[in-house]
C-alpha positions as CSV (number, residue, x, y, z in Angstrom):
1,X,0.0,0.0,0.0
2,X,1.3,3.5,-0.9
3,X,2.0,5.9,1.9
4,X,-0.7,8.1,0.3
5,X,-3.4,5.5,0.8
6,X,-4.4,6.7,4.2
7,X,-7.7,4.8,4.2
8,X,-7.0,1.1,3.7
9,X,-9.8,-0.9,2.3
10,X,-11.8,-3.0,4.7
11,X,-13.1,-6.4,3.8
12,X,-15.9,-5.0,1.7
13,X,-17.3,-5.8,-1.7
14,X,-15.6,-4.1,-4.6
15,X,-17.1,-0.8,-5.6
16,X,-19.0,-0.6,-8.9
17,X,-16.3,1.0,-11.0
18,X,-13.4,-1.0,-9.6
19,X,-11.0,-1.8,-12.5
20,X,-12.0,1.2,-14.5
21,X,-9.1,3.6,-15.2
22,X,-9.7,7.3,-15.8
23,X,-7.1,9.9,-16.9
24,X,-8.3,13.4,-16.3
25,X,-7.0,16.7,-17.5
26,X,-9.1,19.0,-15.3
27,X,-9.0,22.0,-13.0
28,X,-11.4,24.2,-11.0
29,X,-14.7,22.4,-10.2
30,X,-16.6,20.9,-13.1
31,X,-14.1,18.4,-14.5
32,X,-12.7,17.5,-11.0
33,X,-16.3,16.8,-9.8
34,X,-16.8,14.2,-12.6
35,X,-13.5,12.5,-11.7
36,X,-14.3,12.6,-8.0
37,X,-17.6,10.8,-8.5
38,X,-16.0,8.1,-10.7
39,X,-13.2,7.8,-8.1
40,X,-15.6,7.6,-5.2
41,X,-17.4,4.8,-7.0
42,X,-14.2,2.8,-7.3
43,X,-12.4,4.0,-10.5
44,X,-8.7,4.6,-10.5
45,X,-8.5,8.3,-11.4
46,X,-5.2,9.8,-12.5
47,X,-5.0,13.5,-12.4
48,X,-2.6,15.0,-14.9
49,X,-1.3,18.3,-13.6
50,X,1.1,20.9,-14.8
51,X,4.6,20.4,-13.4
52,X,4.0,23.3,-11.0
53,X,0.6,21.8,-9.9
54,X,-3.0,22.5,-10.7
55,X,-3.6,26.2,-10.1
56,X,-6.7,25.3,-8.1
57,X,-4.3,24.1,-5.4
58,X,-3.4,27.8,-4.8
59,X,-6.8,29.5,-4.9
60,X,-7.7,31.7,-2.0
61,X,-11.1,33.1,-0.9
62,X,-14.1,31.2,-2.0
63,X,-11.9,28.9,-4.1
64,X,-9.8,27.7,-1.2
65,X,-11.8,24.5,-0.7
66,X,-12.0,23.5,-4.4
67,X,-9.0,21.3,-4.6
68,X,-9.6,19.5,-1.3
69,X,-13.3,18.9,-2.0
70,X,-13.1,17.6,-5.5
71,X,-9.9,15.7,-5.8
72,X,-10.1,12.9,-3.2
73,X,-9.5,9.3,-4.2
74,X,-7.2,10.4,-7.1
75,X,-3.6,10.0,-8.0
76,X,-1.4,12.9,-9.2
77,X,1.0,12.9,-12.1
78,X,2.5,16.3,-13.0
79,X,3.5,16.4,-16.7
80,X,4.8,19.1,-19.0
81,X,2.4,18.8,-21.9
82,X,4.3,21.4,-23.9
83,X,7.2,18.9,-24.2
84,X,6.8,16.1,-26.8
85,X,8.2,13.7,-24.2
86,X,5.4,14.6,-21.8
87,X,2.8,14.0,-24.5
88,X,4.4,10.6,-25.2
89,X,4.0,9.7,-21.5
90,X,0.3,10.6,-21.3
91,X,-0.4,8.8,-24.5
92,X,1.1,5.7,-23.0
93,X,-1.1,6.2,-20.0
94,X,-4.2,6.9,-22.0
95,X,-3.6,3.6,-23.9
96,X,-4.3,1.8,-20.6
97,X,-7.4,3.9,-19.8
98,X,-11.1,3.4,-20.2
99,X,-12.1,7.1,-19.8
100,X,-10.4,10.4,-20.5
101,X,-12.0,13.5,-18.9
102,X,-11.2,17.2,-19.6
103,X,-12.6,20.6,-19.0
104,X,-10.2,23.0,-20.8
105,X,-11.2,25.7,-23.4
106,X,-12.3,24.5,-26.7
107,X,-9.4,23.7,-29.0
108,X,-6.8,23.2,-26.1
109,X,-6.9,19.4,-26.2
110,X,-6.9,19.4,-30.1
111,X,-3.7,21.5,-30.1
112,X,-2.1,19.0,-27.9
113,X,-3.2,16.0,-30.0
114,X,-5.3,14.8,-27.0
115,X,-8.8,15.4,-28.5
116,X,-11.4,12.7,-29.0
117,X,-11.0,12.6,-32.8
118,X,-7.3,11.8,-32.4
119,X,-7.4,9.5,-29.4
120,X,-10.4,7.4,-30.7
121,X,-8.3,6.4,-33.7
122,X,-5.7,4.9,-31.3
123,X,-8.4,3.2,-29.1
124,X,-11.9,2.8,-30.4
125,X,-13.0,1.6,-26.9
126,X,-12.0,5.0,-25.3
127,X,-14.8,7.0,-23.6
128,X,-14.0,10.7,-23.7
129,X,-15.8,13.2,-21.5
130,X,-15.6,16.9,-22.3
131,X,-16.9,19.5,-19.9
132,X,-17.6,22.8,-21.5
133,X,-19.5,26.1,-21.1
134,X,-21.9,25.3,-23.9
135,X,-22.8,22.3,-26.0
136,X,-21.9,22.7,-29.7
137,X,-23.9,25.6,-31.3
138,X,-23.9,29.3,-31.6
139,X,-22.6,30.0,-28.1
140,X,-19.8,27.4,-28.0
141,X,-17.1,30.0,-28.7
142,X,-18.0,31.9,-25.5
143,X,-16.1,31.7,-22.3
144,X,-18.5,30.5,-19.5
145,X,-18.3,30.4,-15.8
146,X,-20.9,29.2,-13.3
147,X,-22.0,32.8,-12.6
148,X,-22.2,33.6,-16.3
149,X,-24.6,30.9,-17.1
150,X,-26.7,31.5,-14.0
151,X,-27.2,35.1,-15.2
152,X,-28.1,34.1,-18.8
153,X,-30.0,31.0,-17.9
154,X,-32.5,32.5,-15.5
155,X,-31.2,31.0,-12.3
156,X,-29.9,34.3,-10.9
157,X,-33.1,36.0,-11.8
158,X,-35.1,33.4,-9.9
159,X,-32.7,33.6,-6.9
160,X,-32.6,37.3,-6.2
161,X,-35.2,39.9,-5.4
162,X,-36.9,41.8,-8.3
163,X,-34.3,43.8,-10.2
164,X,-31.4,42.2,-8.2
165,X,-30.3,39.0,-9.9
166,X,-28.2,36.9,-7.5
167,X,-26.1,33.9,-8.1
168,X,-26.9,30.8,-6.1
169,X,-24.7,30.3,-3.0
170,X,-22.9,27.3,-4.3
171,X,-21.2,26.4,-7.6
172,X,-24.4,24.5,-8.6
173,X,-23.7,24.3,-12.4
174,X,-20.1,23.4,-12.1
175,X,-20.9,20.6,-9.6
176,X,-23.9,19.3,-11.4
177,X,-22.2,19.6,-14.8
178,X,-19.5,17.3,-13.5
179,X,-22.1,14.9,-12.1
180,X,-23.8,14.8,-15.5
181,X,-20.4,14.2,-17.1
182,X,-19.9,11.2,-14.8
183,X,-23.4,10.0,-15.5
184,X,-22.7,10.1,-19.2
185,X,-19.4,8.3,-18.7
186,X,-21.1,5.5,-16.8
187,X,-23.8,5.2,-19.5
188,X,-21.1,5.0,-22.1
189,X,-19.4,2.2,-20.2
190,X,-22.6,0.2,-20.3
191,X,-23.1,0.9,-24.0
192,X,-19.5,-0.2,-24.7
193,X,-20.3,-3.6,-23.2
194,X,-22.9,-4.0,-25.9
195,X,-21.1,-2.4,-28.9
196,X,-17.4,-2.7,-28.0
197,X,-16.9,1.0,-28.9
198,X,-16.4,4.1,-26.8
199,X,-17.8,7.5,-27.5
200,X,-17.5,11.2,-26.7
201,X,-19.7,12.4,-23.9
202,X,-20.3,16.2,-23.6
203,X,-21.6,18.1,-20.6
204,X,-22.0,21.9,-20.4
205,X,-22.7,24.6,-17.9
206,X,-25.4,26.5,-19.8
207,X,-27.5,23.4,-20.7
208,X,-27.1,22.2,-17.1
209,X,-28.5,25.6,-15.8
210,X,-31.4,25.4,-18.3
211,X,-32.2,22.0,-16.9
212,X,-32.2,23.4,-13.3
213,X,-34.8,26.1,-14.2
214,X,-36.8,23.8,-16.5
215,X,-39.7,23.6,-14.0
216,X,-40.0,27.4,-14.0
217,X,-40.1,27.3,-17.8
218,X,-42.9,24.7,-17.6
219,X,-44.7,26.8,-15.0
220,X,-44.9,29.5,-17.7
221,X,-46.0,27.0,-20.3
222,X,-48.8,25.7,-18.1
223,X,-50.0,28.9,-16.6
224,X,-49.1,31.5,-19.2
225,X,-47.6,33.6,-16.4
226,X,-43.9,34.2,-15.8
227,X,-42.4,32.6,-12.7
228,X,-41.7,35.3,-10.1
229,X,-38.2,35.4,-8.4
230,X,-38.2,33.3,-5.3
231,X,-38.2,36.3,-2.9
232,X,-41.4,37.6,-4.4
233,X,-43.1,34.4,-5.7
234,X,-46.6,33.4,-4.9
235,X,-45.9,30.4,-2.7
236,X,-47.8,27.2,-3.3
237,X,-48.2,27.0,0.5
238,X,-49.4,29.6,3.0
239,X,-46.7,29.0,5.6
240,X,-43.3,28.4,4.0
241,X,-41.0,31.1,5.4
242,X,-38.2,32.2,7.6
243,X,-39.4,33.5,10.9
244,X,-37.4,35.8,13.2
245,X,-38.2,34.8,16.8
246,X,-36.9,35.4,20.4
247,X,-33.4,36.9,20.7
248,X,-33.3,37.6,16.9
249,X,-32.9,33.9,16.1
250,X,-34.3,32.7,12.8
251,X,-36.0,29.4,11.8
252,X,-37.6,28.1,8.7
253,X,-41.2,26.8,9.2
254,X,-43.4,25.0,6.7
255,X,-47.1,24.0,6.9
256,X,-47.9,22.5,3.5
257,X,-51.2,20.6,3.8
258,X,-54.6,20.9,5.6
259,X,-53.5,18.1,7.9
260,X,-50.4,19.9,8.8
261,X,-52.3,23.2,9.4
262,X,-54.5,21.4,12.0
263,X,-51.4,19.9,13.7
264,X,-49.7,23.3,13.7
265,X,-52.7,25.1,15.2
266,X,-53.1,22.4,17.9
267,X,-49.3,22.5,18.7
268,X,-49.3,26.2,19.4
269,X,-52.8,26.7,20.7
270,X,-54.1,28.7,17.8
271,X,-57.7,27.4,18.1
272,X,-59.1,30.7,16.6
273,X,-57.1,30.2,13.4
274,X,-58.0,26.6,13.1
275,X,-61.7,27.6,13.4
276,X,-61.5,30.5,10.9
277,X,-63.5,29.5,7.8
278,X,-61.3,31.8,5.7
279,X,-58.3,29.5,6.4
280,X,-60.1,26.2,5.8
281,X,-58.0,25.0,2.8
282,X,-54.5,25.5,1.7
283,X,-55.5,27.7,-1.3
284,X,-57.6,29.8,1.1
285,X,-54.6,30.3,3.3
286,X,-52.4,31.3,0.4
287,X,-55.0,33.9,-0.5
288,X,-54.9,35.1,3.1
289,X,-51.2,35.4,3.4
290,X,-51.3,39.2,3.4
291,X,-53.0,39.3,6.8
292,X,-52.2,35.8,8.1
293,X,-48.5,36.0,8.1
294,X,-48.2,39.1,10.2
295,X,-50.4,37.4,12.8
296,X,-48.2,34.3,12.8
297,X,-45.0,36.3,13.0
298,X,-46.3,38.3,15.9
299,X,-47.4,35.2,17.9
300,X,-44.2,33.3,17.3
301,X,-41.8,36.3,17.9
302,X,-41.5,35.7,21.6
303,X,-40.9,32.0,21.3
304,X,-37.3,30.6,21.4
305,X,-36.2,28.9,18.2
306,X,-35.4,25.7,20.0
307,X,-38.9,25.5,21.6
308,X,-40.5,26.0,18.2
309,X,-38.3,23.4,16.7
310,X,-39.2,20.9,19.4
311,X,-42.9,21.4,18.8
312,X,-42.6,21.0,15.1
313,X,-40.5,17.9,15.6
314,X,-43.0,16.4,18.0
315,X,-45.8,16.9,15.5
316,X,-43.9,15.8,12.4
317,X,-44.0,19.2,10.8
318,X,-41.2,20.5,8.5
319,X,-38.7,23.0,10.0
320,X,-35.1,23.9,9.7
321,X,-32.5,25.9,11.7
322,X,-30.7,28.4,9.5
323,X,-27.3,26.8,9.4
324,X,-23.9,28.1,8.0
325,X,-21.7,25.7,6.1
326,X,-19.2,25.4,8.9
327,X,-22.0,24.3,11.3
328,X,-22.4,21.1,9.3
329,X,-19.1,19.7,10.7
330,X,-21.0,19.2,14.0
331,X,-24.3,18.1,12.5
332,X,-25.5,15.1,14.6
333,X,-27.2,13.4,11.7
334,X,-24.1,13.6,9.5
335,X,-22.0,12.3,12.4
336,X,-24.4,9.4,13.1
337,X,-24.8,8.3,9.5
338,X,-21.2,8.6,8.4
339,X,-22.0,11.4,6.0
340,X,-18.6,13.1,6.6
341,X,-15.2,11.3,6.3
342,X,-11.9,12.5,7.6
343,X,-9.2,13.5,5.1
344,X,-5.7,14.8,5.3
345,X,-5.5,18.3,3.9
346,X,-2.9,18.8,1.2
347,X,0.0,20.7,2.7
348,X,0.9,22.5,-0.5
349,X,-0.8,25.5,-2.2
350,X,-3.9,26.9,-0.4
351,X,-3.9,24.1,2.2
352,X,-0.5,25.0,3.6
353,X,-1.7,28.0,5.6
354,X,-4.9,26.6,7.0
355,X,-3.2,25.4,10.2
356,X,-5.2,22.1,10.1
357,X,-3.8,18.7,9.1
358,X,-7.2,17.0,8.8
359,X,-10.8,17.9,8.1
360,X,-14.1,16.1,7.5
361,X,-15.4,16.2,4.0
362,X,-19.0,15.4,2.7
363,X,-19.3,12.1,0.9
364,X,-21.5,11.3,-2.1
365,X,-25.1,11.6,-1.0
366,X,-26.0,8.0,-1.8
367,X,-25.8,4.6,-0.3
368,X,-24.9,1.4,-2.1
369,X,-26.2,-1.7,-0.4
370,X,-26.3,0.3,2.8
371,X,-22.8,1.7,2.6
372,X,-21.5,5.1,1.7
373,X,-18.7,5.2,-0.8
374,X,-15.9,6.8,1.2
375,X,-12.4,8.1,1.0
376,X,-9.7,5.7,0.0
377,X,-7.0,8.2,-1.0
378,X,-6.6,11.7,0.5
379,X,-6.5,14.7,-1.9
380,X,-3.1,14.0,-3.4
381,X,0.0,16.1,-2.8
382,X,1.5,17.1,-6.1
383,X,3.0,14.0,-7.7
384,X,1.6,11.5,-5.2
385,X,1.6,8.0,-6.8
386,X,3.4,9.5,-9.8
387,X,6.5,7.4,-9.5
388,X,4.4,4.3,-9.2
389,X,2.4,5.2,-12.3
390,X,5.5,5.9,-14.4
391,X,7.0,2.6,-13.3
392,X,3.9,0.8,-14.6
393,X,4.6,2.4,-18.0
394,X,8.0,0.6,-17.9
395,X,10.2,3.6,-16.8
396,X,13.1,2.9,-14.5
397,X,14.0,5.0,-11.4
398,X,16.9,6.4,-13.5
399,X,14.7,7.4,-16.4
400,X,12.1,9.0,-14.0
401,X,14.9,11.0,-12.4
402,X,16.1,12.2,-15.7
403,X,12.7,13.2,-16.9
404,X,12.2,15.1,-13.6
405,X,15.6,16.8,-14.0
406,X,14.6,17.8,-17.5
407,X,11.3,19.3,-16.4
408,X,9.2,16.8,-18.4
409,X,7.5,15.6,-15.2
410,X,7.2,17.4,-11.9
411,X,8.2,16.0,-8.5
412,X,6.8,12.5,-8.1
413,X,6.9,10.1,-5.2
């Protein structure tokens, strides 16, 4: 076992993608998410990095967690792709691969001779996943980012108040675009079993965003009325809001059926509201929101959030504390169900200044036969497993040292 495999496999059944080899040329979020999903499901994922390392390793601010989150269960091989000897190395590696994944600008992989048209001639069984801003068409030349497509794809409009488009608070298109890339790769693996041939899979930020707002598009198609942004929408339910309660705490409360309305009124002693004929049905209560909500806010304002939560819990009513991302490290449900797994933080790039050697990371939100696919390999230091990979290609320690000295490969261990 390599020193980098900090999470030895227990006596468990093999993961679904065990035996599948992936070579990825990715950075930032979208491409790495695809590789992470395939890796979590058992694939061997080899991350080809520049000799100085993926720039994502060194991001600050909101990007500081990108590398650590989306690069677990991978091996790192830093290679200079501007050197013909570097290209020769990755071509040898790709010859052993089932899947190649990339998310660079259109034309980049073709200039390197690493595009699907070129590689498929060498291996007709190869599956090639491209993650781009747009699927082929009039927009494909544009440079896209998650925020760009949120703005042009209606998501920012739906998130912010009227006249103030606001991006979602997570890289939703990048992450889901990578997920759809992984889904396409797995579908292509199944099809290859039948046809014996690989194919190119394409996933794109813009089309992903359009899929996310599709139900709002259909709302317009069904009703003939444009969907209002979330802050000013006409809710389908009367009580579906954040309430500010005692000591300024906030809690989200939902009452989404006639049965729940009766339970809610019983729980809080609101017999007068339960008996009010104007509030008999859900649609009646939606129509009454203008005068009903101020009454509810006033009555609940003096209640502690914990006491309200306890009553909602006891009556099976939906509620939620308003959590911050860092609060989730201590979430009792995640702790009890194994939803977070410990990883070693990379001690290069952005990870070097954090002061923490380890952290807990969210796992894929699925179970397979009752088990959560976990962390087998920590987010790799630059070149982790690189020497081992090069040795499998037939290179000796002397040859590896010479290539390192020449700058064809970066530091490997």
